[in-house]
Residue, then its C-alpha position, 0 to 999 in steps of 0.5 A: m500500500k504505497h500511500l501508507l508510507h507517507f503517514l507511517v514510516l516517519l512516525l512509527p519507529f519513534f513512537s515505539l521508542a516512546q512506549p513505556i518500558e515493559y517487563p520481559g516476556y509480557n506482550n500487552p494485548g492492548r497493542d496487538f490490534a494495532k498490528y492488524n488494523r491497517f485502516t487506523q495505521s494509514y489514516p489516524w486523522i479520520p476521527e478529526l474528519i468525521g467528528d461525531k459520525v459513525l463510519q460504516k464503510a471506506v473504499v480507496v480506489k485508483e484514479k491514476g497509477r498503480q494504486k489498488t482498491d482497498t475496502f474497509g467495513f465498520d460495525a455500529q461502534g465504528r470499529v473495523q469489522y473487515m478489510y479487503l486489501e488488493s494493494m497489500q504486497v507480499k514477498r515472493g523470493f526477491w520480489y514483492v507482488y500484489r496478492p488480495s487478502t480479506h481480514w475479519y475482526v470480532y470484539h468483546p463488548n468492552g472493545q477488546l479483540l477476540n478473533y482475527r482471521v485473514k484469508s489470502e491468495a498468498a498463504k494459508d488462512f491465518h487465525k488468532e484468538w484471544t481469551y482474557l481474565s479481565t480487561y487487557k489481562p490475557l489468559r490465552i492467545i492462540s495462533s493457527e494456520g489453516s487447520r494447524t495450531l502454530d503456537e499458544q501463549v498462556y498467562t497465569y496470575n496471582a490472587d491479586s491479579s499480578l502476572q505470575k507466569n507467561e509460557n509460550f508453546v509451539y506445536k509440532k505434529g499437533k503436540a504442544k512443546s514449551k518454548t519459553r517460560y517467564e516467571y515473575a516475582y514481586n516485593d512487599q510493595k507489589k513491585i516487580r523484583q525479578v523476572r526469570l526466563y526458562k528454556k527447556n526448563k533451564t534458566a536462560r536469563i534473570w532480570n533483577y529489579d531489586c538492586n539492594d543486594k547487587g553484587l551477591l549474584q553476578q552470573k553470566d545469565t543475570t541482568w540488573v535493572c536498577t531504578s533511582q529517583g531524584h529532582d533536577n534544578k527545574g523541579r522535575k522528578i527524575m527517574t533513572r533506570h540502569v540496565d547492566e547485562p553481562g557481555k553487552p554494553a550497559y545502558k540507562y534511561v533517564m526520565y523527567y516528569k513534571v506537573v501539568n494542570g495538577k497531574e504528573e506527566l512524562n516530559e522528557t526521556e534520554h537514552f545512554v549507552i555505557r562503554k568502559n564507564k563512559e556514557r554516550l547519548t543515543y537519543t532523546i524524546h520530548y513529549p508534548d503537553s499544553t505548556e510545551p506543545f511539541y513532540r521531538y525525537t532526536s538520535y545522536n551519532k557517535d560524536g554526540k551530534p544530532g543525526m536525525v530529528n523528528r518533530l511534531d507541533y501541536v495546538y492544544g484546545s484543552a489539557k487533553e485535546k491537541k491537534l497537529v499543526t506541522k510534522e517534520w523529519k530530517v536527516l542531518d550531516k556532520k555539520g548539522v545540515a539537513v540532507n533529506g527529509s519531509r515536512e507535513t502541514f495540517n489545517e485547523k482541524g488537525l487534518p493533513l494537507g500534504v507532505v513535501h519530501y526534500g533532499k540536499q539544500g532543501k530541494e524538493t524531490g516529491r510531494v503529496e497533496i490531499l484534498y477534501n470534499k466535505d467529510s465523505e471523500v478524500l483525494f490524494k495526489h502524488w507529485r514528482k518533477g511537476k507531474v502527478f504520477t499517482s492519484y487515488k481517492m477514499m470514499l466514506w459512508f456513515y451509519 
């Protein structure tokens, strides 16, 4: 789906880095759906376009170029119920080819995904099924291909609903075989103390989060994850997480929190790699709030200079509501000059108007123009060398 790249490629890697750190072996099922919902990935701004209306159907059709037809259906709650994708490319040897596929979704009344199925000309039918203990606490996740079960994830909980064990089984000739098992231990304050990974019923790795006894168990399979707190000269709370894994460079996260409208929020994150007791800054993230309305991800090269910057600027209507104004991504040379990048602009509703791609000296290499016909039709035009080489439109229907 060529049109996806202009709205996804630049953002997804950076937002994935911004996600909270999770404990090893725990797959948050609340995020599973994002991998299968191509519509939300491609057009995250649709809610700003349609307002209070409930989407029933969306169709993307070609006007010029190689764009294929994609169809999306929604239930009465506006959730994706099925997708028919002609434009999805799958790899066959050294080449990517178009192979139509149909995707179906079934939800729990609380919105959690229960079933996902896909039927494609490119592969056997795929099916994934979730069962839960409670909201976003999975009990079992099963994946299958055709009539054959591929793997199964089984979660076990303590009496207080904290995660006790997470075991992954793979199926061979219809029989389940344990592949990995994570076991979780907590301290008296119900905070994680230790995570153990078992393979073939043998300890493969240990993560220790209680660093009071550090030095008592320095084994090759032990990773120390130590957290400390303090405040900087701006009054922000600082939380530092230091990870020391034998045989690998140590690294640390420094997270800065500040109070905004009476609520403590993550303001900034720094990530360092530590070699021979020397720290090297690898990336920083600034998170938006109503007083500093921008997101910025900056990665640094080995010389400590910015090598890539991704920035999103917002306008806040309230403490919780924000709309994008501009989005810019750029790669920098050693002198800090942009060698390529893109710049996207938005209207007052937070809807994208277009994106310009540029190379050295800011010379335009291509652009995408986006035009709206009220809230029922969106036209995308891809320009290169002053000519439209691809165009397609998305038509919307409502309940």
